KEKESE-698238 format. One record per residue (C-alpha): residue in one letter; z, y, x. Coordinates in steps of 0.5 Angstrom, whole numbers, padded with zeros to 4 digits, always signed. Layout:
BEGIN
AZYX ...
// end
This chain:
BEGIN
M-0057-0021-0071 R-0049-0021-0069 V-0051-0020-0062 V-0055-0014-0062 A-0049-0011-0067 M-0044-0013-0062 A-0048-0010-0056 V-0048-0003-0060 T-0041-0003-0062 S-0039-0004-0055 A-0043+0001-0052 A-0040+0006-0057 L-0033+0004-0056 V-0034+0005-0048 A-0037+0012-0050 A-0031+0014-0055 L-0026+0012-0049 A-0029+0016-0044 A-0029+0022-0048 C-0021+0021-0049 R-0020+0018-0043 A-0014+0023-0041 P-0009+0024-0046 V-0003+0029-0046 P+0002+0025-0041 S+0009+0023-0044 G+0014+0028-0044 M+0009+0034-0044 P+0011+0040-0048 A+0009+0040-0056 A+0003+0043-0058 A+0004+0050-0060 E+0000+0050-0067 S+0003+0045-0071 D+0010+0042-0069 D+0011+0037-0075 A+0016+0032-0075 A+0010+0026-0074 A+0008+0030-0068 V+0016+0030-0065 E+0017+0023-0067 L+0011+0020-0064 R+0012+0024-0057 R+0019+0021-0057 Q+0016+0014-0058 S+0011+0016-0052 A+0016+0019-0048 R+0019+0012-0047 F+0014+0011-0042 A+0015+0016-0036 A+0009+0019-0034 T+0008+0017-0027 E+0003+0019-0022 L+0000+0012-0018 S-0004+0014-0012 A-0007+0009-0006 D-0008+0011+0001 L-0016+0011+0002 T-0016+0014+0009 D-0019+0008+0012 L-0024+0007+0007 P-0031+0009+0009 P-0036+0013+0004 N-0040+0006+0002 E-0033+0003+0001 R-0031+0009-0003 E-0037+0008-0007 A-0036+0001-0008 L-0029+0003-0011 A-0032+0008-0016 H-0037+0003-0019 L-0031-0002-0020 V-0027+0003-0023 R-0033+0004-0028 A-0033-0003-0029 A-0026-0003-0031 Q-0027+0002-0036 V-0031-0002-0040 M-0025-0007-0040 D-0022-0002-0044 A-0027-0002-0049 L-0027-0010-0049 F-0020-0011-0050 L-0019-0005-0056 E-0025-0009-0059 Q-0021-0016-0058 V-0014-0013-0061 W-0017-0011-0068 S-0024-0010-0071 G-0022-0003-0073 N-0020+0000-0067 E-0027+0003-0065 T-0027+0007-0072 M-0020+0009-0072 L-0021+0011-0064 Q-0027+0016-0066 A-0023+0019-0072 L-0017+0020-0068 A-0021+0024-0063 K-0023+0029-0068 D-0016+0031-0070 E-0014+0037-0066 S-0007+0038-0069 A-0001+0037-0066 A+0000+0030-0069 G-0007+0028-0068 K-0006+0029-0061 A+0000+0025-0061 R-0003+0020-0065 L-0009+0019-0060 H-0004+0019-0054 A+0000+0013-0057 F-0006+0010-0059 L-0009+0010-0052 L-0002+0008-0049 N-0001+0002-0054 K-0009+0000-0054 G-0009+0000-0062 P-0005+0004-0068 W+0002-0001-0067 S+0008+0001-0062 R+0008-0005-0058 L+0016-0003-0056 D+0017-0003-0064 H+0015-0010-0066 N+0008-0007-0067 E+0010-0002-0073 P+0004+0002-0074 F+0004+0009-0073 V-0003+0011-0076 D-0003+0012-0083 G-0008+0006-0086 A-0007+0002-0081 P-0006-0006-0083 P+0000-0010-0080 K-0002-0012-0073 P-0006-0019-0074 A-0003-0024-0070 S-0010-0027-0069 A-0013-0021-0066 N-0020-0021-0067 Y-0021-0028-0064 Y-0022-0031-0071 P-0025-0029-0077 A-0021-0024-0081 D-0021-0028-0087 A-0019-0034-0084 T-0012-0037-0084 K-0008-0041-0078 A-0008-0047-0082 E-0016-0047-0083 I-0017-0046-0076 E-0012-0052-0074 G-0015-0056-0079 W-0022-0055-0077 I-0020-0056-0069 G-0017-0062-0071 S-0024-0065-0074 L-0028-0063-0068 G-0030-0068-0063 T-0027-0068-0055 D-0033-0063-0053 E-0033-0059-0059 R-0026-0058-0059 S-0025-0056-0052 R-0030-0050-0053 A-0026-0048-0059 T-0020-0048-0056 G-0023-0045-0049 F-0021-0039-0046 F-0028-0036-0047 T-0030-0037-0054 T-0029-0033-0061 I-0029-0037-0067 R-0034-0034-0072 R-0037-0036-0079 G-0044-0038-0079 P-0049-0036-0085 T-0046-0041-0089 G-0039-0040-0088 R-0038-0046-0083 L-0034-0044-0077 T-0037-0044-0070 A-0035-0042-0063 V-0039-0036-0060 P-0039-0035-0053 Y-0036-0029-0050 S-0043-0028-0046 L-0046-0027-0053 E-0040-0024-0057 Y-0039-0018-0052 Q-0046-0018-0049 G-0048-0011-0049 A-0041-0009-0045 L-0041-0015-0041 S-0048-0013-0038 L-0046-0006-0037 A-0040-0008-0033 A-0044-0013-0029 Q-0049-0007-0027 H-0043-0004-0024 L-0040-0010-0020 R-0047-0011-0017 A-0048-0004-0015 A-0041-0004-0012 A-0043-0011-0009 A-0049-0007-0006 A-0045-0002-0003 T-0040-0006+0000 T-0041-0009+0007 Q-0035-0014+0006 P-0038-0021+0006 T-0032-0024+0001 L-0032-0018-0003 K-0040-0018-0004 A-0039-0025-0006 F-0034-0025-0011 L-0037-0019-0014 E-0044-0022-0015 A-0041-0029-0017 R-0037-0025-0023 A-0043-0021-0025 A-0046-0028-0026 A-0040-0031-0030 F-0040-0025-0035 A-0047-0028-0037 S-0046-0035-0036 D-0038-0036-0039 D-0037-0040-0032 Y-0032-0037-0028 Y-0030-0043-0024 D-0034-0040-0018 S-0032-0033-0018 D-0025-0035-0019 V-0025-0039-0012 K-0029-0033-0009 W-0023-0029-0012 M-0018-0033-0008 E-0022-0033-0002 L-0022-0025-0002 N-0021-0022+0005 S-0022-0015+0004 S-0019-0008+0004 I-0021-0007-0004 E-0018-0012-0008 P-0021-0012-0015 T-0019-0017-0021 I-0023-0016-0027 G-0025-0021-0033 P-0022-0025-0039 Y-0015-0028-0037 E-0009-0027-0040 V-0008-0030-0047 Y-0002-0026-0050 E-0006-0023-0055 D-0008-0029-0059 E-0001-0030-0062 W-0004-0036-0066 F-0005-0041-0061 N-0005-0037-0054 Y-0012-0040-0053 K-0017-0034-0052 A-0017-0030-0046 A-0017-0022-0046 F-0021-0017-0042 E-0017-0014-0036 A-0018-0010-0030 F-0014-0009-0024 I-0017-0005-0018 T-0013-0004-0012 V-0013-0003-0005 K-0010-0008+0000 D-0003-0007+0004 R-0005-0012+0010 D+0002-0012+0013 A+0006-0013+0007 S+0001-0019+0005 E+0002-0022+0012 R+0009-0022+0012 L+0010-0025+0005 Q+0005-0030+0006 K+0010-0035+0009 F+0012-0036+0002 A+0006-0040+0000 G+0007-0045+0006 A+0014-0047+0002 L+0011-0048-0005 Q+0010-0056-0004 E+0017-0057-0001 I+0020-0053-0007 E+0015-0057-0012 N+0018-0063-0009 H+0025-0061-0010 L+0025-0058-0017 P+0030-0061-0021 I+0026-0065-0026 D+0024-0072-0026 P+0020-0074-0020 A+0014-0076-0025 Y+0013-0069-0027 R+0012-0066-0020 N+0006-0065-0017 P+0005-0069-0011 A-0001-0065-0008 L-0001-0058-0010 G-0008-0054-0010 S-0009-0052-0002 M-0010-0045-0003 A-0004-0040-0005 P-0006-0033-0002 I-0001-0027-0003 A-0004-0020-0004 V+0000-0014-0004 V-0004-0008-0006 N-0003-0001-0009 T-0006+0000-0016 V-0012+0005-0016 F-0014+0004-0023 S-0012-0001-0029 A-0015-0003-0036 G-0015-0007-0042 D-0010-0012-0042 A-0007-0010-0036 N-0006-0003-0038 R-0003-0003-0045 G+0004-0001-0046 V+0009-0004-0041 Q+0005-0004-0034 T+0004-0011-0030 A+0008-0011-0024 A+0005-0017-0021 F+0001-0023-0023 N-0001-0030-0022 L-0009-0032-0023 P-0013-0036-0025 N-0010-0039-0031 D-0016-0044-0031 E-0012-0051-0030 R-0018-0054-0027 V-0018-0048-0021 I-0010-0049-0021 R-0011-0057-0020 E-0016-0057-0015 K-0015-0050-0011 G-0009-0047-0013 S-0008-0040-0015 K-0007-0033-0012 R-0001-0028-0013 V-0002-0021-0013 M+0004-0016-0012 L+0003-0009-0015 K+0007-0005-0010 N+0006+0002-0012 N+0008+0000-0020 Q+0014-0004-0017 E+0017+0002-0013 A+0016+0006-0019 K+0019+0002-0024 F+0025+0000-0020 Q+0026+0008-0019 K+0025+0010-0026 V+0028+0005-0030 L+0032-0001-0026 V+0036+0004-0022 P+0038+0008-0028 I+0039+0001-0033 A+0044-0002-0027 Q+0049+0004-0028 V+0050+0003-0036 A+0049-0005-0036 L+0053-0007-0030 A+0060-0007-0028 P+0061-0001-0023 S+0063-0006-0017 D+0056-0010-0018 R+0052-0003-0019 G+0051-0003-0011 A+0048-0010-0010 V+0042-0008-0014 A+0036-0007-0009 F+0029-0006-0009 D+0028-0012-0004 A+0031-0017-0009 F+0027-0014-0014 F+0020-0015-0010 T+0022-0022-0008 H+0024-0025-0014 I+0017-0022-0018 L+0013-0025-0012 M+0017-0032-0013 H+0016-0031-0021 E+0009-0031-0020 L+0009-0037-0015 M+0013-0041-0020 H+0007-0040-0025 G+0003-0045-0021 L+0009-0050-0020 G+0012-0055-0025 P+0008-0058-0030 H+0001-0056-0032 D-0004-0062-0033 I+0000-0067-0038 R-0001-0073-0042 V+0002-0074-0049 D+0001-0080-0053 G-0003-0083-0048 R-0008-0077-0048 A-0010-0072-0043 T-0008-0065-0044 T-0005-0059-0042 V+0002-0055-0043 R-0002-0049-0046 Q-0005-0053-0051 E+0001-0057-0053 L+0006-0051-0054 K+0001-0047-0057 D+0004-0040-0060 T+0010-0042-0056 Y+0007-0042-0049 S+0007-0035-0047 A+0015-0034-0048 I+0017-0041-0045 E+0012-0040-0039 E+0015-0033-0037 A+0022-0036-0038 K+0020-0042-0033 A+0017-0037-0028 D+0023-0033-0028 I+0029-0038-0028 S+0025-0043-0023 G+0024-0037-0019 L+0031-0036-0018 F+0032-0043-0017 A+0027-0043-0011 L+0030-0037-0008 Q+0036-0040-0008 Y+0033-0046-0005 L+0030-0042+0001 I+0036-0039+0002 D+0040-0046+0003 Q+0034-0048+0008 G+0035-0042+0012 Q+0028-0039+0010 I+0031-0033+0007 D+0037-0029+0010 S+0043-0031+0006 S+0045-0023+0005 M+0040-0024-0001 Q+0044-0029-0005 Q+0048-0024-0009 S+0043-0018-0009 M+0038-0023-0013 Y+0043-0025-0018 T+0045-0018-0020 T+0038-0015-0019 F+0036-0020-0024 L+0041-0019-0029 A+0040-0011-0029 S+0032-0013-0030 A+0034-0017-0036 F+0035-0011-0040 R+0029-0008-0037 S+0025-0014-0040 L+0029-0014-0046 R+0027-0007-0048 F+0020-0009-0048 G+0022-0012-0055 I+0023-0020-0056 G+0016-0020-0060 E+0013-0020-0053 A+0013-0026-0049 H+0016-0023-0043 G+0022-0020-0047 R+0023-0026-0051 G+0023-0031-0045 Q+0028-0026-0042 A+0032-0027-0048 I+0032-0034-0047 Q+0035-0034-0040 L+0040-0029-0041 N+0043-0032-0047 Y+0043-0039-0044 L+0046-0036-0037 L+0052-0033-0042 D+0053-0040-0045 S+0053-0043-0039 G+0058-0038-0036 G+0053-0036-0030 F+0053-0029-0033 V+0060-0026-0037 V+0061-0020-0041 N+0067-0015-0039 A+0072-0012-0044 D+0068-0006-0043 G+0062-0009-0045 T+0058-0009-0038 F+0055-0015-0035 T+0057-0019-0029 V+0055-0025-0025 N+0060-0031-0024 N+0058-0033-0017 D+0062-0040-0019 K+0057-0042-0024 I+0050-0038-0024 R+0047-0043-0019 D+0048-0049-0024 G+0046-0045-0030 V+0040-0043-0026 T+0038-0050-0024 A+0040-0053-0031 L+0035-0048-0035 T+0030-0050-0030 R+0030-0057-0031 D+0030-0056-0039 I+0024-0052-0039 M+0020-0056-0034 T+0022-0062-0038 L+0020-0060-0045 Q+0013-0057-0042 A+0012-0064-0038 E+0013-0067-0045 G+0009-0062-0049 S+0014-0062-0054 Y+0012-0056-0059 A+0018-0058-0063 K+0023-0057-0057 A+0020-0050-0055 Q+0020-0047-0062 Q+0028-0049-0062 M+0029-0046-0056 I+0026-0040-0058 D+0029-0040-0065 T+0036-0041-0062 L+0036-0037-0055 G+0030-0032-0056 V+0034-0027-0060 L+0038-0021-0058 R+0046-0022-0059 P+0051-0016-0061 Q+0053-0015-0054 T+0046-0015-0051 Q+0044-0010-0057 A+0050-0006-0055 V+0048-0005-0048 L+0041-0003-0050 D+0043+0002-0055 K+0046+0006-0049 L+0040+0006-0046 S+0036+0011-0050 S+0035+0016-0045 V+0033+0011-0040 P+0025+0010-0040 V+0023+0003-0042 D+0017+0003-0037 I+0012+0008-0033 E+0005+0011-0036 P+0001+0011-0030 R-0004+0017-0028 F-0009+0014-0024 V-0010+0020-0019 T-0014+0017-0014 A-0019+0014-0019 I-0019+0021-0022 E-0021+0024-0015 L-0026+0018-0014 L-0030+0019-0020 K-0031+0027-0019 
// end
């Protein structure tokens, strides 16, 4: 009975989203009929995301590949509906009600709802902006609405090894049976209707394309939607060698704020920049060398990383679900399955057109406010782009599979709700460590040394504006405060920030060591202490953030290439 009900709900949500797919872009003039205070405030909030046209060059794609790309966009739209359902059980009903409100405030609320994937502002500590919306549930819609975190923890602790693995796995929700007993429900059952629709589009795209690796991935991922076994399709995704580069499925765990166990549905539909991808692939060959020189106990290093480390530079055609809510992704490192990482490695995808838009519309204006005048000229797109790449590479390095009290486990499972913030901080800071190592080895030109630290400092304020309730923002607060305490960054008398070249390297190395060591130990207590003491906004930092009110926080993409495809 539950499966049928969920299938109907998912189909209705897909339809509701399609009906209001093109909200008024932020920054547009107010609607004439009723410019009330609520509409003005909501438009102000949404305008923090700069309306930006994202396009990709499809000149070299023949008609059959464009047909495949269009089917992939349709499949991605289903991920929007699935993600809304995962965020909160009330999202579908609220979306349909908002879509019927033709007032200025109603249109502004609908726009903000679609932007945030729910009735809470992700930049404002999840404050609700729709009357009647409850507080944003930390458990999202992965666990029973009437359950407590303590109840779920106690139940998981009572399970045997195999049952516990399913309950804490990426691809199950936790529900109550008829007797009230908790049980793990596979995604393939929970979201059967929507996943069947997405799989149809993936198979249609597979039938249209003549690119062998793309066809193989799409068929495998369509099968995975019905089996919950994503291993084969994850490997085929890493082996992609095609002009179209799709990423679609359940991946990141940020929305599960209780435990960081459950994966959210998302999609990035992109086309590959082959020249840029080939230029950056050289970094993949240095990963084992970097791992071997991490500033941690050698026992915590991985002597044999997965052999595959592909790097894809792409331009976004369309993104959806967890990939298009609030702040936009600049790059990602997947899959997150520790088994795939251990056996095969992972792939890094750089969203070039997203990054160019963020750099020009957000980072350059921030640098003019946050940095000392003498440092502003050192902010460079090459340093921004390269550090983002290294951030994604470093997600695959350092501790993953660990032993705690003699039992095999993972960093993700031991750190629970602290995992995402700590892992984002790790990837950021160890990315700087790795770049410095490659500079010292002569593998990167030394001219990047100054620009990478200065660009990173400016970008710290960019990330902090996402809010410290968000994993990237909290992880950035940890780094900024640590480097201020160690003297690597300095606050000037006029309130601007600058890099101390004499101390920045030691600070970066020390924080890399501290984070990776607590991960290797699986120490939840140390992770929580780091977040509590360093994951905060100090007065000097807040003073700079207060001066950035006229600078966009991020971009709001308008996918002009996808719009043309779907015509």
